[in-house]
C-alpha positions, 0 to 999 in steps of 0.5 A: 338941151338934152342929148340922147344917145344910141341906147334909147329902148326901140318900142315894140310895133303899135297896132294898126288903128282903125280911125285916126284922130288928129288935133290941129296947131291952128286952134280949129277944132279936131277933124277926123281925118284918115280912115285906115282899114285892115292895111289900107289908106286912101291917099289921092296923091300916090295913086295917080296913074297914068301921065294925064289923068286924075284917077288915083289909087291907094298907097299901102305902107311897108314895114321897116327895119334896121337897114344894113350899111354897104355902100358900093356895089360889089362889082361894076363893069368898065366906066360908061357901061351898066351890067345887064340882068333881070329887073328888080321891078318884076322879078325882085328875088331873081338869084342873079342878083347880089344879096339884097340890102333890105328885106325883099318881103319888106318892099311893099307894093303901093298899088299903082304900077311903075310910074303910076305915080308920074315923075316929072320927065320933061320939066317947064320952067319960068323966071321967079322974077316974072312970077313972084306970086305964082305960089302963096310966099309961105309955101314949101319948094325944094330948092337946088342950086348948082354952078349958079342955076338956081330952081324951085320946085314947089312941093304943091307939084312934087307932092303928086309926082315925087320925082323930077328928072332935070338937068341943072347947071349942066348936072343931070339930077333926079329931085325927089320928095316923099310925102309920107316921110316928109323929106326931099333929096336930089341926086346925080342921075348918073351911075358909073358914068352912065346918065338915066332917069329915075322912076317910081316903083309904086313900092315902099320901104319903111313907109318911104318911097322906093324909086327905080332907075330906067337903065337896069330897073334896080331899086333904090331907097329915096332917103339915102339913094342906094340901090337896094335890090337888082343888079346894080344893089349897093351902088350909092348915088352922089347926093346934092343939098336940096333944102325945103325953103319958103317960096318967099325965102327962094325968090328974095334970094334967088330973084334971077332962078326959075321956078317949075311951072307946074301948070304946064306939064301935061298933068290934071292934078289938083295943085295946091290941095294936100292930099295928106290932110292932117298927116303931119301930127306928131301924135299919130302913127307913120302910115301902117309903119310896121317893125321897130319904132325908136321911142326916144321921140314920137315917130312923126316928131319933126327932126333936122337930121344931119351926117358927117363923117358916118356921125349922125344927129337928129335935132328936134325942130322945137329945139332948132326953133324959137320966135321967128328966128333962131342961130344954133352953133353946134358940132357933129362929132368934132366938125363944127356947123351952124343951123339957121331956122327961121319962120314962115314955111307952111307944113305941106301935109297939115291943112287941106290947103298946102299954104294953110298948113302950120308954121314949121320954118325953113332950116339951112345947115352950114359949115361956119367957116369963112376964109378960115375964120370960124364965125359964131352966129346969134339972131339980133332983132330978128336977123342973123348975125356973126360975132366976129365981123358983125355981118348980117346973113339970111336963112340960105347962108348968104351975107346980106350987109357988113364986110362979108356981103355977098359971101356964102357959107358952104351948105352941108347935107341935111334932112327935114324929115320925120323921126321915124325915118331918120331913126330907120335909116340912121340907127346909131343917130343921136337925138338932141331935144330942147 
């Protein structure tokens, strides 16, 4: 194991290439996949203008820069109200706004208008137990459980819509997924006691989704849930862990849960197809990424990012994965954690069909303490086992046999993402590789 700290030298920006060639990990011959022409790339998912038509516009990508670390708005009105002011969608440079947290000229239009990539505002769900074969077992879903209400949001839908405004376990949430940075993050959609919904702004920052709240039309970064331009600049949303899991893992763990019924949402999309074929290639550059890339790892190296008490660490997927399953007992700062990895989840960004993507596995990050006892995990015969009680566990942190059966580990926030995205938003991060 090698640990690379903050001293890694960032690389200069790579020039945009005219044609990018990928190699596949499944043994097929290389395929020509993305044609980039002087600042534009046709990505069908990102231009879905309108709520029920299939015409798709182009995405443009933004540059990146080190983001500031302010997390609190300078001033908010009394609880239950929000400030008035101009819209950051139409006038991002208004002098009435607090100083932006990122350079405004690096928030770049992706082509479609606000909500041209249509969020799902009226999600429809069906019971898991009656729909076990709604998607292939290896397809990724965004998994969210609040107050016993467990829901799966198939990435085959999220890749076309990027945001679902929902209420889970009585909590208003926005479930978000950014294909260009390969990350899923969920937030409580309440600001200063006011419930709102979030939409897609049609803009990108650091090759990542920029959202807007429909109450004030401030702009927010998907990756860390901060308002970066507008009257709410500096406000931080409350994040809720929502890992990417293989559908097989979700349906086994939450048989009484629900799954998004993507065929009955009122949209016409080719659900199941990956409009970013070959994008999950670590030897390729992120889409029109400008600025500075941290060259301690390849820009699109898959990492698992964890931040605890303002200490950030990125673990390469190669380090965390091995065979059918692997348990990694480690610390972030002085805080012990355990990272569980299990094979069986397809990359959504590799093959033409999502289910055809190479195996990236499912990851869970947890507090390894149960009732004050610190557990140490290993893999025995393909199963997670804690050495202290000899109980067996699954990748969602539930004990399935032994003296602790039925116990759940406390899930910690983490991001399955690309290195360029994590290192841009967490510039002080450590990197751990095998």
